C-alpha positions as CSV (number, residue, x, y, z in Angstrom):
1,M,17.5,-6.5,-3.0
2,D,15.4,-4.9,-0.2
3,L,11.8,-4.1,-1.0
4,K,10.5,-0.7,0.0
5,I,7.0,-0.9,1.5
6,I,5.2,2.4,2.2
7,P,2.2,2.7,4.5
8,R,-0.9,3.9,2.7
9,I,-2.5,6.4,5.1
10,S,-6.1,7.3,4.3
11,E,-9.4,7.4,6.1
12,K,-10.3,3.9,4.9
13,S,-7.0,2.4,5.8
14,L,-7.1,3.9,9.3
15,G,-10.5,2.3,9.8
16,M,-9.2,-1.0,8.6
17,A,-6.2,-0.8,10.9
18,E,-8.5,-0.9,13.9
19,S,-9.5,-4.4,12.8
20,G,-5.9,-5.6,12.2
21,V,-5.7,-5.1,8.4
22,Y,-3.0,-2.6,7.3
23,T,-2.6,-1.1,3.8
24,F,0.7,-0.5,2.0
25,N,1.9,0.7,-1.4
26,A,4.2,-1.9,-3.0
27,P,6.1,-2.1,-6.3
28,T,4.0,-3.7,-9.1
29,T,6.7,-6.3,-9.6
30,A,6.6,-7.6,-6.0
31,N,4.8,-10.9,-5.1
32,K,3.0,-11.7,-1.9
33,Q,5.9,-13.6,-0.3
34,R,8.3,-10.7,-0.9
35,I,5.8,-8.2,0.5
36,A,5.2,-10.4,3.6
37,D,9.0,-10.6,4.2
38,A,9.5,-6.9,3.8
39,V,6.6,-6.0,6.2
40,A,7.8,-8.4,8.8
41,K,11.4,-7.2,8.5
42,Q,10.6,-3.4,8.3
43,F,8.0,-3.3,11.1
44,D,9.0,-6.4,13.2
45,V,5.6,-8.1,13.1
46,H,4.2,-11.5,12.1
47,V,2.1,-11.5,8.9
48,V,-0.9,-13.9,8.7
49,S,-2.2,-13.1,5.3
50,I,-1.9,-10.7,2.3
51,K,-4.3,-9.6,-0.4
52,T,-3.0,-7.6,-3.3
53,V,-4.7,-5.3,-5.8
54,V,-3.2,-3.7,-8.9
55,A,-4.9,-0.4,-9.5
56,K,-4.7,0.8,-13.0
57,G,-3.4,4.3,-13.6
58,K,-6.0,6.8,-14.7
59,T,-6.0,8.5,-18.1
60,V,-5.5,12.2,-17.7
61,R,-6.0,15.0,-20.2
62,S,-4.3,18.4,-20.2
63,Y,-3.4,21.2,-22.6
64,R,0.0,22.2,-24.0
65,K,0.3,25.3,-26.1
66,G,-3.5,25.3,-26.6
67,K,-3.6,21.7,-27.9
68,P,-5.2,18.8,-25.9
69,V,-2.7,16.1,-24.7
70,T,-3.6,12.7,-23.2
71,G,-1.4,10.7,-20.9
72,K,-1.7,8.0,-18.3
73,R,-0.7,7.8,-14.6
74,N,1.4,4.8,-13.5
75,D,-0.2,1.6,-12.3
76,F,0.3,0.8,-8.6
77,K,-0.1,-2.1,-6.3
78,K,-1.9,-2.0,-2.9
79,A,-1.2,-4.7,-0.3
80,Y,-3.7,-5.5,2.5
81,V,-1.7,-7.1,5.2
82,T,-3.4,-9.0,8.2
83,L,-1.1,-9.3,11.2
84,A,-1.1,-11.8,14.0
85,E,-3.5,-11.3,16.9
86,G,-2.5,-8.4,19.2
87,E,0.2,-6.9,16.9
88,K,0.0,-3.4,15.7
89,I,2.1,-1.0,13.5
90,A,2.9,2.3,15.1
91,A,2.7,4.4,11.9
92,F,-1.1,3.8,11.7
93,E,-1.7,4.4,15.4
94,Q,0.0,7.8,15.4
95,E,-2.1,9.0,12.5
96,A,-5.3,8.0,14.1
97,K,-4.7,10.5,17.0
């Protein structure tokens, strides 16, 4: 089963990309080894290290038919991937311009 890794483009992630650390959204069930393999295969780069963070979904409140309703957004995993010296990912370079 192929793992779908999506680049996380934000002001912070573009700043980190300049120093060689790239941020991706990953499935919460994925481990570091599967994320590293997916990034290497998808972007043709060499992964040096990975740090992962599971961000808890926020509790949200809204109204339906005049009554308050509470819910919860889904949890998601962020992967901070450090690449080998001199390698870059084009998706983050295009967004910076």
